[in-house]
N, C-alpha and C positions, 0 to 999 in steps of 0.2 A: 761725761757726752756737756758740753758747752752744746752753750748760742752766738751761733754764727750771725751779724752783718755778710750778707751778699748781696753788691748794689753793683747797679748800670750808670750813667752822671744823670739822669734820670730815675728813675722808683729804685726799691732795692724789697729784700723779705728779710725775713730771722730765719735761720735753718737750724734745729740743731744737728751737731755733730762732735765727735772726736775731734776734727781737727780743722784745719783750712780745707789741703784736698777734700778732703770729703766733705766738705763747705760745699767750696766748687760743686760738686759733684749734684749734690740734693738743691744747690741752690739755681743752677740754668735753668731744671723744667720747671720750677718755680715764676720765675722772672718768667719764663714763654709765656706760661697762663695767664702772669700781670699783664703780659702782651697784647694778652687777645685784640685788645681793643681796639688798638691800631692797626694793628695786622690787620682787620676787616672790617677800621676806617678805609685807608691806604689799598686794601682786594691785593696784598701783595706781605711774602713775609720779610720782618725785621731783621736783621744782626743784633741780638742781643751781644754787646760785647761788654765780661765783667770787667771793675777796674776796681774797686773794689769788697777786700774780704777779713776782715775781720774777727776779735771778738765785740757784739753787743752790749756798750751800757747800759747799767741800770734803768736808763731815760730812756732809750730806745724799746729798751723792752718790753718797761712799763706802759711806752706809749705804744708800740706797738698792741699792749692788749686788750689798752682800751680801747681803742681805731679796730680790733674783729671782736669784741664785743659789743657796741652799738649797732654793728653795720649785724651782726644778728637778735639785735632786739629791732630792727627795722625789717630783716624779713619777717620778725612775727607779726606786725602790724599789717 
């Protein structure tokens, strides 16, 4: 498995997948969850157009990991 970046114009997620097709399939529900705030604010469904699916770089993986570690620490406080 590899780590893939799956992105719209404004947001992205990283997923573990065997190939780009599987990454797209796994990324769609993750992006849907990520757009929950926008759906709530607008009061309607928001279309999600995946524009990029590619292997994530080491820097992207490192930033993603750091960000999620910081979120976990904030929740503990």
